[in-house]
N, C-alpha and C positions, 0 to 999 in steps of 0.2 A: 504494500500500500504506500509506504514512504517513497519508494522509488518511482511509483506512478505519479505521485504528487510533485516530486522533483522534476520529472520529465515534463509534466504540464507547466511547471514554473519556468523551465527553460524555453518552452514553446511560447509562453506568454511574454517572456523577456524578448524573444526574437520578434514577436509582433510589435512590441514597443519600439524596437530598433527600426523596424520597417516604417511604422507610422511616424516616428521621429524624423527619419530621412525625408519622408514625403512632406512633413510640415516645414522642415528647413528649406526644401525646394520651393514650396509655396510662399514662404516669407521672403526668400531671396528674389522671387519673381516680382514681388511688390516693393522692391527697392531697399530692403534692409541688408546692410553689409553683414556677411557671415564670417566669423572668425573660426576657420577650420582647425587651427592649431589648438584652440581651447574649446572645441565643440562639446566635449563631454561636460565641461563645467557650465557652459552657457545653454545647454539644451532646454532646461526648464524655462529660461528667459525667452527662448525662441518659441516655445510652446505657448507661453503666456502672450507673447506678441501676436502669434497667429490668432489666438482667441480674441484679442482686442481689435486687430485689423479686420477680421471677418465680421465681428459684431458691429463695427463702425460702417463697413461696406454694405452689409445686407440686413442688419438688424437682428441677425441670428448668429450663433456660434457655428463655425465651420464644421463640416462633416468629419474631419480627421481628428478633432479635439477629443471627443469622448472615447472613441476606441483607443486612442493613444494613452490617455490617462487611465482608462479602465484596465488596459492590458498591463500597465505598470503596477497598479494596485493589486490586480489578480496575481501577478508574478510574485510580488512581495508576500502576499497571504499564503499562496501555495508553497513557497519556499520555507516560510516559517513553520507551517503545518508539517511539511515533509521532514524538516530537521527535528521537530519535536517528536514525531512518530518513529524516528530512527532508533 
């Protein structure tokens, strides 16, 4: 059971990376300078900028925001549960 949870946590973390890359691309298209050297440190900032930009543009939060945040939270929860059950 613990191994299954850890594998699911890795899959969720992979989805977070994919959605994060997509968000960085979208923010970059809207004129925000991306610091690729410190991308790991600034990823939360870019996700928040994506939320603010899309909210300002359309009045709604963009479609990549919730899957990105949800996959990060799910990965964290599954990893903790997997480690506790080990």
